[in-house]
DSSP file (Angstrom, degrees, kcal/mol; ACC not computed):
  #  RESIDUE AA STRUCTURE BP1 BP2  ACC     N-H-->O    O-->H-N    N-H-->O    O-->H-N    TCO  KAPPA ALPHA  PHI   PSI    X-CA   Y-CA   Z-CA
    1    1 A X              0   0    0      0, 0.0     2,-0.3     0, 0.0     0, 0.0   0.000 360.0 360.0 360.0 140.7   88.8   64.8  134.1
    2    2 A X        -     0   0    0      2,-0.0     2,-0.3     0, 0.0     0, 0.0  -0.883 360.0-159.4-127.1 162.2   90.3   62.2  136.4
    3    3 A X        -     0   0    0     -2,-0.3     2,-0.4     2,-0.0    21,-0.0  -0.985   9.1-144.8-140.6 148.7   93.3   59.8  136.0
    4    4 A X        -     0   0    0     -2,-0.3    22,-0.6     2,-0.0     2,-0.4  -0.924  13.2-171.8-121.4 142.8   94.2   56.6  137.8
    5    5 A X        -     0   0    0     -2,-0.4     2,-0.4    19,-0.1    19,-0.2  -0.997  21.6-156.7-122.6 123.0   97.4   55.0  138.9
    6    6 A X  E     -A   23   0A   0     17,-3.1    17,-2.1    -2,-0.4     2,-0.4  -0.856  10.1-172.0-107.6 134.9   96.7   51.5  140.2
    7    7 A X  E     -A   22   0A   0     -2,-0.4     2,-0.5    15,-0.2    15,-0.2  -0.992   2.6-167.9-126.5 129.7   99.0   49.7  142.7
    8    8 A X  E     -A   21   0A   0     13,-3.2    13,-2.5    -2,-0.4     2,-0.5  -0.975   1.7-168.9-121.8 125.0   98.5   46.0  143.6
    9    9 A X  E     -A   20   0A   0     -2,-0.5     2,-0.5    11,-0.2    11,-0.2  -0.956   7.4-158.1-116.2 124.6  100.4   44.4  146.5
   10   10 A X  E     -A   19   0A   0      9,-2.6     8,-4.1    -2,-0.5     9,-1.6  -0.905  18.5-151.1-100.0 126.6  100.4   40.7  147.0
   11   11 A X  E     -A   17   0A   0     -2,-0.5     6,-0.2     6,-0.3     2,-0.1  -0.738   5.2-135.4-102.3 145.4  101.3   39.8  150.6
   12   12 A X    >   -     0   0    0      4,-2.9     3,-2.1    -2,-0.3     6,-0.1  -0.282  45.0 -88.0 -79.9 176.8  102.9   36.7  152.0
   13   13 A X  T 3  S+     0   0    0      1,-0.3    -1,-0.1     2,-0.1    -2,-0.0   0.825 130.9  55.8 -59.2 -32.0  101.5   35.0  155.1
   14   14 A X  T 3  S-     0   0    0      2,-0.1    -1,-0.3     1,-0.1     3,-0.1   0.308 119.9-111.5 -84.6  11.0  103.6   37.3  157.4
   15   15 A X  S <  S+     0   0    0     -3,-2.1     2,-0.3     1,-0.3    -2,-0.1   0.585  74.9 135.9  70.1  13.2  102.0   40.3  155.6
   16   16 A X        -     0   0    0      1,-0.1    -4,-2.9    39,-0.0    -1,-0.3  -0.675  68.9 -90.7 -86.0 146.3  105.3   41.3  153.9
   17   17 A X  E     +A   11   0A   0     39,-0.4    41,-0.7    -2,-0.3    -6,-0.3  -0.373  41.0 178.6 -61.4 125.8  105.0   42.3  150.3
   18   18 A X  E    S-     0   0A   0     -8,-4.1     2,-0.3     1,-0.4    -7,-0.2   0.802  71.7   0.0 -91.5 -40.4  105.5   39.2  148.0
   19   19 A X  E     -A   10   0A   0     -9,-1.6    -9,-2.6    38,-0.1     2,-0.4  -0.993  59.2-155.5-149.9 152.3  105.0   41.2  144.8
   20   20 A X  E     +AB   9  35A   0     15,-0.8    15,-2.3    -2,-0.3     2,-0.3  -0.998  17.7 173.2-129.1 129.8  104.2   44.7  143.7
   21   21 A X  E     -AB   8  34A   0    -13,-2.5   -13,-3.2    -2,-0.4     2,-0.3  -0.965   4.5-176.1-134.3 153.1  102.6   45.6  140.4
   22   22 A X  E     -AB   7  33A   0     11,-2.1    11,-2.9    -2,-0.3     2,-0.3  -0.980   7.3-174.4-146.4 158.4  101.3   48.9  139.0
   23   23 A X  E     -A    6   0A   0    -17,-2.1   -17,-3.1    -2,-0.3     2,-0.2  -0.985  11.3-169.8-149.9 150.0   99.5   50.3  136.0
   24   24 A X  E > > + B   0  29A   0      5,-2.1     5,-2.3    -2,-0.3     3,-1.6  -0.652   9.8 177.7-140.0  78.3   98.6   53.8  134.8
   25   25 A X  G > 5S+     0   0    0      1,-0.3     3,-1.2     3,-0.2     5,-0.2   0.838  81.9  51.4 -56.5 -37.5   96.3   53.3  131.8
   26   26 A X  G 3 5S+     0   0    0    -22,-0.6    -1,-0.3     1,-0.2   -21,-0.1   0.687 108.8  53.4 -74.1 -16.7   95.7   57.1  131.3
   27   27 A X  G < 5S-     0   0    0     -3,-1.6    -1,-0.2   -23,-0.3    -2,-0.2   0.268 126.7 -95.7-100.0   9.8   99.5   57.6  131.3
   28   28 A X  T < 5S+     0   0    0     -3,-1.2     2,-0.6    -4,-0.2    -3,-0.2   0.560  96.0 111.2  91.5   8.2  100.1   55.0  128.6
   29   29 A X  E   < +B   24   0A   0     -5,-2.3    -5,-2.1     1,-0.2    -2,-0.1  -0.760  29.8 156.1-115.3  83.6  101.0   52.0  130.8
   30   30 A X  E     +     0   0A   0     -2,-0.6     2,-0.2    -5,-0.2    -5,-0.2   0.818  52.6  69.8 -80.8 -32.4   98.0   49.8  130.3
   31   31 A X  E    S-     0   0A   0     -3,-0.2    -7,-0.2    -7,-0.1     2,-0.1  -0.599  96.2 -95.4 -89.9 149.2   99.6   46.4  131.3
   32   32 A X  E     -     0   0A   0     -2,-0.2     2,-0.4    -9,-0.1    -9,-0.2  -0.392  40.2-155.2 -62.1 133.1  100.6   45.6  134.8
   33   33 A X  E     -B   22   0A   0    -11,-2.9   -11,-2.1    -4,-0.1     2,-0.2  -0.898  11.8-125.6-111.9 140.7  104.3   46.3  135.5
   34   34 A X  E     +B   21   0A   0     -2,-0.4     2,-0.3   -13,-0.2   -13,-0.2  -0.568  28.3 179.0 -84.0 149.1  106.4   44.6  138.2
   35   35 A X  E     -B   20   0A   0    -15,-2.3   -15,-0.8    -2,-0.2     3,-0.1  -0.986  27.5-154.0-144.0 150.5  108.3   46.5  140.8
   36   36 A X  S    S+     0   0    0     -2,-0.3    21,-2.8     1,-0.2     2,-0.3   0.625  82.3  13.0 -95.8 -17.2  110.5   45.4  143.7
   37   37 A X  E     -C   56   0B   0     19,-0.2     2,-0.3   -17,-0.1    19,-0.3  -0.988  57.8-161.4-154.8 159.2  109.8   48.5  145.8
   38   38 A X  E     -C   55   0B   0     17,-2.9    17,-2.4    -2,-0.3     2,-0.5  -0.986   4.3-171.0-146.1 135.8  107.6   51.6  146.1
   39   39 A X  E     -C   54   0B   0     -2,-0.3     2,-0.5    15,-0.2    15,-0.2  -0.974  16.2-179.0-122.9 112.6  108.0   54.9  147.9
   40   40 A X  E     -C   53   0B   0     13,-2.8    13,-2.2    -2,-0.5     2,-0.4  -0.961   3.9-172.3-118.9 122.7  104.8   56.9  147.8
   41   41 A X  E     -C   52   0B   0     -2,-0.5     2,-0.4    11,-0.2    11,-0.2  -0.948   2.4-176.8-117.0 133.6  104.6   60.3  149.4
   42   42 A X  E     -C   51   0B   0      9,-2.9     9,-3.2    -2,-0.4     2,-0.6  -0.970  18.0-139.7-126.9 142.6  101.5   62.4  149.9
   43   43 A X  E     -C   50   0B   0     -2,-0.4     2,-0.9     7,-0.2     7,-0.2  -0.913   5.9-154.4-106.1 121.6  101.1   65.9  151.3
   44   44 A X  E  >> -C   49   0B   0      5,-2.9     4,-1.6    -2,-0.6     5,-1.4  -0.830   8.9-169.9 -93.0 101.7   98.1   66.6  153.5
   45   45 A X  T  45S+     0   0    0     -2,-0.9    -1,-0.2     1,-0.2     5,-0.0   0.816  82.6  51.3 -65.1 -32.5   97.7   70.3  153.1
   46   46 A X  T  45S+     0   0    0      1,-0.2    -1,-0.2    -3,-0.1    -2,-0.1   0.922 120.3  33.1 -71.1 -43.6   95.1   70.6  156.0
   47   47 A X  T  45S-     0   0    0      2,-0.2    -2,-0.2     0, 0.0    -1,-0.2   0.584 100.6-134.6 -86.5 -11.2   97.3   68.8  158.5
   48   48 A X  T  <5 +     0   0    0     -4,-1.6     2,-0.3     1,-0.2    -3,-0.2   0.939  64.4 120.2  54.1  49.9  100.6   70.1  157.0
   49   49 A X  E   < -C   44   0B   0     -5,-1.4    -5,-2.9     2,-0.0     2,-0.4  -0.988  63.3-119.8-144.5 152.4  102.1   66.7  157.2
   50   50 A X  E     -C   43   0B   0     -2,-0.3     2,-0.4    -7,-0.2    -7,-0.2  -0.725  20.4-157.4 -91.9 139.4  103.6   64.1  154.9
   51   51 A X  E     -C   42   0B   0     -9,-3.2    -9,-2.9    -2,-0.4     2,-0.4  -0.945  15.0-166.9-114.4 138.6  102.1   60.7  154.6
   52   52 A X  E     -C   41   0B   0     -2,-0.4     2,-0.4   -11,-0.2   -11,-0.2  -0.954  22.8-168.4-131.8 146.6  104.2   57.8  153.3
   53   53 A X  E     +C   40   0B   0    -13,-2.2   -13,-2.8    -2,-0.4     2,-0.5  -0.970  17.1 178.3-126.7 115.3  103.9   54.3  152.1
   54   54 A X  E     +C   39   0B   0     -2,-0.4     2,-0.3   -15,-0.2   -15,-0.2  -0.964  10.5 160.7-121.8 113.4  107.2   52.5  151.8
   55   55 A X  E     +C   38   0B   0    -17,-2.4   -17,-2.9    -2,-0.5     2,-0.3  -0.973  10.1 171.6-134.4 147.3  107.1   48.9  150.7
   56   56 A X  E     -C   37   0B   0     -2,-0.3   -39,-0.4   -19,-0.3   -19,-0.2  -0.986  26.8-121.7-150.9 152.3  109.7   46.5  149.2
   57   57 A X    >   -     0   0    0    -21,-2.8     3,-1.6    -2,-0.3   -39,-0.2  -0.438  30.6-109.6 -89.0 165.8  109.7   42.8  148.4
   58   58 A X  T 3  S+     0   0    0    -41,-0.7    -1,-0.1     1,-0.3   -40,-0.1   0.658 116.2  68.2 -67.9 -14.2  112.1   40.2  149.8
   59   59 A X  T 3  S+     0   0    0    -41,-0.2     2,-0.6   -23,-0.1    -1,-0.3   0.580  73.4 106.5 -80.2  -9.6  113.6   40.1  146.3
   60   60 A X    <   -     0   0    0     -3,-1.6     2,-0.1   -24,-0.2    -4,-0.0  -0.603  63.9-148.2 -75.1 117.5  115.0   43.6  146.7
   61   61 A X     >  -     0   0    0     -2,-0.6     4,-2.3     1,-0.1     3,-0.2  -0.485  20.8-114.9 -85.2 157.6  118.7   43.4  147.1
   62   62 A X  H  > S+     0   0    0      1,-0.2     4,-2.5     2,-0.2     5,-0.2   0.895 116.8  52.0 -61.0 -41.9  120.7   46.0  149.2
   63   63 A X  H  > S+     0   0    0      1,-0.2     4,-2.0     2,-0.2    -1,-0.2   0.857 109.9  50.3 -65.2 -32.1  122.6   47.3  146.2
   64   64 A X  H  > S+     0   0    0      2,-0.2     4,-2.8    -3,-0.2    -1,-0.2   0.896 109.2  51.1 -68.4 -40.0  119.3   47.8  144.4
   65   65 A X  H  X S+     0   0    0     -4,-2.3     4,-2.6     2,-0.2     5,-0.2   0.903 108.5  52.3 -63.6 -40.4  117.9   49.6  147.4
   66   66 A X  H  X S+     0   0    0     -4,-2.5     4,-2.4     2,-0.2    -1,-0.2   0.936 112.9  43.9 -59.3 -46.8  121.0   51.9  147.4
   67   67 A X  H  X S+     0   0    0     -4,-2.0     4,-3.0     2,-0.2     5,-0.2   0.896 111.9  54.1 -64.6 -40.4  120.4   52.7  143.7
   68   68 A X  H  X S+     0   0    0     -4,-2.8     4,-2.1     1,-0.2    -2,-0.2   0.922 111.4  44.1 -60.7 -45.8  116.7   53.2  144.3
   69   69 A X  H  X S+     0   0    0     -4,-2.6     4,-3.0     2,-0.2     5,-0.2   0.911 113.0  51.9 -67.6 -41.3  117.3   55.7  147.0
   70   70 A X  H  X S+     0   0    0     -4,-2.4     4,-2.7    -5,-0.2    -2,-0.2   0.955 113.1  44.1 -57.3 -51.0  120.0   57.5  145.0
   71   71 A X  H  X S+     0   0    0     -4,-3.0     4,-2.4     1,-0.2    -1,-0.2   0.857 113.5  51.9 -65.1 -34.1  117.7   57.8  142.0
   72   72 A X  H  X S+     0   0    0     -4,-2.1     4,-2.4    -5,-0.2    -2,-0.2   0.945 111.4  45.9 -66.4 -48.1  114.9   58.9  144.2
   73   73 A X  H  X S+     0   0    0     -4,-3.0     4,-1.8     2,-0.2    -2,-0.2   0.932 114.3  49.0 -58.3 -45.7  117.0   61.6  145.9
   74   74 A X  H  X S+     0   0    0     -4,-2.7     4,-1.5    -5,-0.2    -1,-0.2   0.911 112.5  47.3 -62.7 -43.1  118.3   62.8  142.5
   75   75 A X  H  X S+     0   0    0     -4,-2.4     4,-2.3     1,-0.2    -1,-0.2   0.863 107.5  56.8 -65.9 -35.9  114.8   62.9  141.0
   76   76 A X  H  X S+     0   0    0     -4,-2.4     4,-3.1     1,-0.2    -1,-0.2   0.866 102.5  56.4 -62.6 -35.2  113.5   64.8  144.1
   77   77 A X  H  X S+     0   0    0     -4,-1.8     4,-2.3     2,-0.2    -1,-0.2   0.922 108.0  46.8 -62.3 -43.5  116.1   67.4  143.4
   78   78 A X  H  X S+     0   0    0     -4,-1.5     4,-2.3     2,-0.2    -2,-0.2   0.917 114.1  47.6 -64.5 -42.6  114.7   67.9  139.9
   79   79 A X  H  X S+     0   0    0     -4,-2.3     4,-2.3     2,-0.2    -2,-0.2   0.921 111.2  51.1 -63.2 -43.9  111.2   68.1  141.3
   80   80 A X  H  X S+     0   0    0     -4,-3.1     4,-2.6     1,-0.2     5,-0.4   0.903 109.8  50.3 -60.5 -42.2  112.2   70.5  144.0
   81   81 A X  H  X S+     0   0    0     -4,-2.3     4,-2.5     1,-0.2    -1,-0.2   0.929 111.6  47.1 -62.8 -45.9  113.9   72.8  141.4
   82   82 A X  H  < S+     0   0    0     -4,-2.3    -1,-0.2     1,-0.2    -2,-0.2   0.880 118.0  43.0 -62.9 -37.0  110.8   72.8  139.2
   83   83 A X  H  < S+     0   0    0     -4,-2.3    -2,-0.2    -5,-0.2    -1,-0.2   0.835 130.5  20.8 -79.7 -33.1  108.5   73.5  142.2
   84   84 A X  H  < S-     0   0    0     -4,-2.6    -3,-0.2    -5,-0.2    -2,-0.2   0.618  85.0-134.8-113.3 -16.6  110.6   76.2  143.9
   85   85 A X     <  +     0   0    0     -4,-2.5     2,-0.7    -5,-0.4    -4,-0.2   0.823  60.3 137.7  59.8  32.3  113.0   77.6  141.3
   86   86 A X     >  +     0   0    0     -6,-0.4     4,-1.9     1,-0.2    -1,-0.2  -0.814  26.9 175.4-111.1  89.7  115.8   77.2  143.9
   87   87 A X  H  > S+     0   0    0     -2,-0.7     4,-2.2     1,-0.2     5,-0.2   0.808  74.6  59.5 -67.9 -29.0  118.8   75.8  142.0
   88   88 A X  H  > S+     0   0    0      2,-0.2     4,-1.8     1,-0.2    -1,-0.2   0.953 110.5  39.4 -65.8 -48.5  121.2   76.1  145.0
   89   89 A X  H  > S+     0   0    0      2,-0.2     4,-1.9     1,-0.2    -1,-0.2   0.865 113.6  55.6 -70.6 -34.1  119.1   73.8  147.3
   90   90 A X  H  X S+     0   0    0     -4,-1.9     4,-1.9     1,-0.2    -1,-0.2   0.908 108.0  49.3 -61.4 -40.7  118.3   71.5  144.4
   91   91 A X  H  X S+     0   0    0     -4,-2.2     4,-2.8     1,-0.2    -2,-0.2   0.875 106.5  55.9 -66.7 -36.6  122.1   71.1  143.8
   92   92 A X  H  X S+     0   0    0     -4,-1.8     4,-2.5     2,-0.2    -1,-0.2   0.895 106.7  50.3 -61.2 -39.4  122.6   70.4  147.5
   93   93 A X  H  X S+     0   0    0     -4,-1.9     4,-2.4     2,-0.2    -1,-0.2   0.916 111.6  48.0 -64.9 -41.9  120.1   67.5  147.2
   94   94 A X  H  X S+     0   0    0     -4,-1.9     4,-2.2     2,-0.2    -2,-0.2   0.903 111.1  50.4 -64.6 -41.0  122.0   66.2  144.2
   95   95 A X  H  X S+     0   0    0     -4,-2.8     4,-2.3     1,-0.2    -2,-0.2   0.918 110.7  49.6 -62.3 -42.7  125.3   66.5  146.0
   96   96 A X  H  X S+     0   0    0     -4,-2.5     4,-3.3     1,-0.2    -2,-0.2   0.920 107.9  54.4 -60.4 -43.3  123.8   64.6  148.9
   97   97 A X  H  X S+     0   0    0     -4,-2.4     4,-2.4     1,-0.2    -2,-0.2   0.912 109.6  47.0 -57.6 -44.1  122.5   61.9  146.6
   98   98 A X  H  X S+     0   0    0     -4,-2.2     4,-2.0     2,-0.2    -1,-0.2   0.912 114.1  46.7 -65.1 -43.1  126.0   61.4  145.1
   99   99 A X  H  X S+     0   0    0     -4,-2.3     4,-2.6     2,-0.2     5,-0.2   0.910 111.3  52.9 -64.3 -42.3  127.6   61.2  148.6
  100  100 A X  H  X S+     0   0    0     -4,-3.3     4,-3.2     1,-0.2     5,-0.3   0.940 109.3  48.0 -57.3 -49.9  124.9   58.9  149.8
  101  101 A X  H  X S+     0   0    0     -4,-2.4     4,-2.5     1,-0.2     5,-0.2   0.903 111.8  49.8 -62.1 -41.3  125.5   56.4  146.9
  102  102 A X  H  X S+     0   0    0     -4,-2.0     4,-1.9     2,-0.2    -1,-0.2   0.950 116.0  41.6 -61.4 -49.6  129.2   56.5  147.5
  103  103 A X  H  X S+     0   0    0     -4,-2.6     4,-1.7     1,-0.2    -2,-0.2   0.893 115.4  50.2 -66.5 -40.5  128.9   55.8  151.2
  104  104 A X  H  X S+     0   0    0     -4,-3.2     4,-1.1    -5,-0.2    -1,-0.2   0.902 110.6  49.8 -65.4 -40.8  126.1   53.2  150.7
  105  105 A X  H  < S+     0   0    0     -4,-2.5     3,-0.3    -5,-0.3    -1,-0.2   0.882 111.1  49.2 -65.5 -38.6  128.2   51.4  148.1
  106  106 A X  H  < S+     0   0    0     -4,-1.9    -1,-0.2     1,-0.2    -2,-0.2   0.824 113.0  47.8 -68.1 -31.3  131.2   51.3  150.4
  107  107 A X  H  < S+     0   0    0     -4,-1.7     2,-0.5    -5,-0.1    -1,-0.2   0.629  90.8  94.5 -85.7 -14.7  129.1   50.0  153.2
  108  108 A X  S  < S-     0   0    0     -4,-1.1     3,-0.1    -3,-0.3     2,-0.1  -0.675  76.0-130.0 -83.8 121.7  127.4   47.2  151.2
  109  109 A X        -     0   0    0     -2,-0.5     2,-0.1     1,-0.1   -47,-0.1  -0.383  30.6 -99.6 -67.9 148.1  129.1   43.9  151.5
  110  110 A X              0   0    0      1,-0.1    -1,-0.1    -2,-0.1     0, 0.0  -0.432 360.0 360.0 -66.3 139.4  129.9   42.1  148.3
  111  111 A X              0   0    0     -2,-0.1    -1,-0.1    -3,-0.1    -2,-0.1   0.430 360.0 360.0 -98.2 360.0  127.3   39.4  147.5
């Protein structure tokens, strides 16, 4: 059995992402969904290295990026806990996420 997640990126003339859309028909998301950013991480077991695709559109605001990173860090903590059964380090990631959001929010100028 296989499953697909489709990601479609529309580029502007300067090759920056103009729009990001995704669909996962096998996961119950049959229609294209809009996104302002994507962080995709892949682990190459043979090379023992992480591969990343990090894209965002010009419509992504700094406060949204702060929230996106906070939620990503927090979600990574849950994933790390499920994968390693290490609650102490998972909690450290969550604590970092909270500290990050506080500092990022303080550093972001009001729009």
